[in-house]
N, C-alpha and C positions, 0 to 999 in steps of 0.2 A: 154364904158361900162361895169358897172360887167355879168362877167358870172355866168351863177344864178345852185347852186348846185346841180343835181340831186338827186334824192330819193338813191339810189345806193351808192354813192358817205355821203349822208347823213349818211346813215345806216352801211357803213365802220368805220367813223369814231366813232360811239359813240363802235362798236363791241370792235377797237381799248381804246379807253377809256377806257373799263370796265374791257379787258384785261390789262393794266395800274393800276385799279385801287385794284381790286386781288390779283396782287404778290405784291404790294405794303402794303394792305390791308393782307400780308399771314408775308410778310419781318416782321410787323409790329408786330403779333404777334411774330412770332419769336423768334426776340430782346425781346420783351417784357418778356416772357415765362427766358427766359436768365438774362435778369435783373434779377429776382426775385427772382430767383436760384428754380425754377418748372425744367429748364433741363438746362445741362450744354453744350456750342460750344465743345469743345473738352478740353482734356487736363485736370487737373484738376485745381478743385474748391478750395475757398480761404478753406471748409474746407475741400480738402481733398480728396474728395468724389471722380469718378470716374461719368467719362456722362453716364449721362440718372441719377444723383440722385439727393438730395437733403439736405439737414440734414435739420433734424430736433433741431429745439432752448427751445429742452426739452416739446414738444407738447405733451401733455395727452391721450393715446390712449384713443376713444372712449368705454366703456364696451360694453360686448353684448352680449345676449348666443345664442345660436343655435346646432343645432342636429347632433350629427355624423350619417354616415349610420344605425347606429345601430339602433339611433333611443333613444338613451340618451345626456343629456345639456353639454354644453359647453363653459361655462363661461369665460370671456381674466382675469376677473380678479381675477379667482381661480389661474394663471400660476405669480401672481407678484411672484417676487424672480429668474422671472427661462427669460433668455432670449429669446423670442416671435420672431419666422415670420409668419410674416402671407402673404402667396399666393393667392392673386383673380385671378378666371381660370375659364374659363368653356371648357368643349368638343370640343366645335368648333374649340377652339384658336390655327392653328398650335403650334406657338410660347408659347406658357401655356405648350402643350403636348412636349415638345422639351425641357423643362429644367428640367421638374416629375423628370426624372432619376437622374439627377447632386442632385436633395434634399434627394431624397428618400439616394440613397446613402455617405450622408454628416447626413443626421439623426441620420444612421443607427451611422454609425462610432464615430459622435459626440455629447453622448449625454445631453451636456451640452446646449446644443437649445432645444430649444419645435420648432418642426416644425408642421404650418399646411394648408392647403389648404381648402381654402375658394368658391368653387363652385356656379358658381350665375346664380344667376331664373331659375337651374335645378333642377330636381329631385330627386329619389332614382333610378328609375326603369329605369333611364338615366344613372346617378351617375355609382352607387354600377357595377353594369358591366363594364364598362369603368375604374373606380380602381384597379379592378381586374384584368382585359384583362392585364394594365400596370402593378399590380405588388407592388405599392405602402403600402409602413411599416404603413409611417405618416396618422393621423389623417385629414381626410378630413369633414367637415360638412358644409350643407346647406346653403345656404340664399336661400331662395326659393321664400323672393320676393323684394330681392335686398333690402329688407330697411339698414343692410351692409353697402352692397358697398356704396350706395347714401351717407351714414353718414361717411367713407371713403373717399369720395369721388371718386373715384373707375369713371372714364372717358374712359378708354382704359383695355384693359385685355395683357398680363397680370397687374398686377403688386405685387409690392410685399413691404413689413410696417418689416419694423426691430427697434419690441421695444427691453428697457433695460431692465435690475429687480425693477423697479421703477414702468414702466407702461410708463416709453415714447417712445415714435414713433420718432429719431435718427437717420434713412433712414427710405430713397420712391423712388422705385424702380417706372421706368418707362418704359416698355416691355422687350424683350428679356432680360435675365443675362446669361455672361458669369461664367467662372469658381473660374477665378481672380475677377473679381466682388465683386461672393459668402463668399468667401474665405475677400477678402480687406472692407467685415464687419462684420460678423462673428467676423476676428483681432479685426478690431476692439473695438467690447462690449466685445470682452474678453475671446469669446470665444470659440473660440480656438488659437495656439500659431500662 
């Protein structure tokens, strides 16, 4: 005679099956992102980009106009002819804060590129004292309603875009950036030697 399974064993089987489905979906998502170039799983990609970078094949950067901390409007298209680095961040984002001193040092040392920080969905009352306390000298713009972040498909912070002189996005970096990675992007775009 066949043995009847208890409700507890059925529940355990469902939990184990659910865990396996979750693992397979996670692995599938990582493989899909790696195959589409959204992430690199180590080493260099075909474009020579360091891990966590995606080489963009000439995607025109979405134009936008945002206010800086002084209330002045800044339009991305006005910077055409310059290499521009757009770093999306927030005051609560620890990795964002960790890379800011490097961005500031490079933007002061190399006037061959324009560094712009774009704070995501925080107001000037919170951002201005933070920027002052950090001693940042590069421009910080306020994306109060996150519309620019949405247009650039920023789903995690920090996310940094490297835009060439023609206004084309050449690299998108997800997560915190090392100095070697930052130098690589700037060298590839001819902003530093």
